[in-house]
N, C-alpha and C positions, 0 to 999 in steps of 0.2 A: 435734442430740444426737450423731449419728454423727460429725460433723466435730469435735465437742468431744473425743470419745474418741480420734480419730485424732491430734489435737494432743497429747493427754496421752501417747499411745503414742510419739509422735515424741520428746518431751522425755525420756521414760523411757529410750529407746534411746540418746539422745545422752549421757546421764549414766549409762550402764551399762558394766560391765566387758566386755560383749559388743560394745560399739561397735568398729567395724572400724578397724584402724590402716592408714595408707596405706603404699604401697611405700617411700616415703622413710624412714619411721620404721623399717621392717624392716631396711633397709640400714644405717641409722645405728646400730642396736643390735647388728647381727650380729657385727662384729669384736670388740667388748668382751665380748659374751655368749659367743662361742666360746672366749674365753680362759678362761672358767670351766671348760670341759672340761679344758683344759690344766692349770689350777691344781688340779684334783681330785687329781692325783698328789701335790701338796704338802699335801693336807689329811688324809692318812691318820692323823696323830697326834691328830686331833680326833674327838670323839664326834658322832653324828648323831641328830637328832630330827625327827619329822614331824608337822606341824599343818595343819589346814584351817579357815578361818573367813571364807569369802567370797572376794572377788576376790584372786587371789594377788599382784597388783600392790601392793595395800595391805599384805598380810600380810608379804611379803618386806621391804618398807621398814621395817615396825615391828621385826621381829626384827634387821634389820641395824643398827638404832640402839642395840641393847643391848650393854653391855660384856660381853666374854667370847665373843661370837658372831663367828666369823671370816668366815663366808660363808653366804649363803642362796641356794638354787636354787629357782626356780619350776617346778612340774610337776603331775603328775596321779597320784592313787592312789585305792584303794577300789573299783575296778571290775574287770571281767574282760577288757575289750577290750585287746588287745596293740598296742603302738606307737600309742596314741591321738593324734589331732591336736586342735588347739584347736577347729577347726570341729565335730568330732564331740562333744567334751566339752561345749562351750558350748551344744550343742543338747540336752543332757541325756539322751542315748541310750546312754551307755557305762557308767553306774554309777559313773564316777570323779567325784571332787570336786577342785577346784583346791587343790593342796597345796604346801607348801614343805618343802624339806629343809634343816634348820638344822645347820651345822657349828659346834660350840662347844667351848670349853675347860672341862672339868668342874672344873678347879682354880680357875677364876675364877667360873663360874656353874653352879649345879646344875640337874639336869633338873627338879626340883620348881619352881625359880624360873622356868624356861622355861614350865612349865605355868601358873604364875601370870601370866606375860606373856600367854600365850594367852587365858586367861579374862578378863584385865583389858583386853584390846584389842578385844573384840567383845561382842555380846549373845548368850550361849550358850543363851538360852531360845527364840530364834527357830528355828522348824523349817524346814529346807531353805532357808537363805539369810541374807544380811545386806543390809539396805537399801543401794542400790536393786537388788540382784541376788538373784533368787530362783529356786529349782530345786534338785534334788538335787546338781547340780554345784557348788553354793555352800554345801553343808551344813557344819555345825560338826563337826569330827572330830579325834581324836587317834589316830595310828597307832603302836602300840608295837612294839618289836623284841625285847624280852626280858621276863621275868617281873617284874623290878624296875620297869621303866617301866610295865608294866601295873598293878601294885599302886599305884604312885605316882599314876597317872592316875585310877584308880578311887576311891582314897581321897580324893583332892582333890575329885573330882566329888561324892562322897557328902557330904563335909563342907560343900561349898558349897551343896548342896541343903538341908541341915539348918540352915544358918546363917540362913535367912530373908531373905537379901539380895535374892532375887528372888521375885516373886509367883508366877511360873510355874516349872515344873520345868525342870531343865537338859536341853537337847535334844542335847547333844554325844554323838556316836557314838564309842565307844572300841573299837577292833578291832586285830587284828594286821596289820602291814604285810605285804603279799605282794610287790608290786613298785612301785617309784617310777619313773615315766616322766618324764624331763626334758622340759619344755616347749620350744617352738620358741625359737630364739635371740632373736627380737625381743621376747619377753616378759621376758627377764632384765634386771634393773636398770631396769625400765620407768619407775617413778616418778621416779627420779633423772635419767634421760635425756630425759623428756618432761614437765617441770614445767608446761608451758602447755597440755597436752592437757586438754580440758574435764572429763573424768572425774577426772583427777588433781587438778585445781584444786578441783573441787566436792566430791569424795568422799575420795580417798586422802590428800591433804595434811591436811585437817581431821581425819581419823581418826588420822593419825600424831601431829598436834599434841595431840589429846585424850589419847592414850596418854602422850606426854611429860609432860604436866601431872600425870598420875596417878602416874607412876613416874620422877621426876627422878633418883633415886639409882641407877637401873639403866642410865642412859644413858652412852654413850661420851663422851669429852671434846669431840669435834668436833660433838656434837649438843647 
């Protein structure tokens, strides 16, 4: 019986967002991800929104497929730890959850539609996690930066709860953003750069494809 649980645990870790990336992956991703810092100077004309719904490798890819979204940055938010590392956050000891910073053109896509994308791309009734990743570091959350975003997020959640779409209550946390901490370079564009990584093949890509099937009208032409 002990051997059985060890085997199950090994499979879980293999197909988990916590699975370790090797040094080669980190080097491969670094140059492209670092350019995101450079491009931030060119993103000032875009609005920003912050969402968390499980592994940020998955969430980043989903939002980057949406028309009107210019750039998505993976990072951490919701906790008090300053300059958190992936190792700290993935251990669930910082209070942060894996979060994405979405740069979008409000003339093309509204904040409300981004909230719809958020809810439509994960199970918001799951407390502290999205399969196969569980813990407060993978909790469902919307971080607002102004009263308009707050009201939009709260009203959408309330309407969804009353709609009867889900048997359980919506578990999404809605709170004000304090600080968004950008994740390490090797996490940026992870799904696109590592399509053959086991977690990406078994979890991220199927999740992205499921979203695309539900929202074909919201996708960029190249998707």
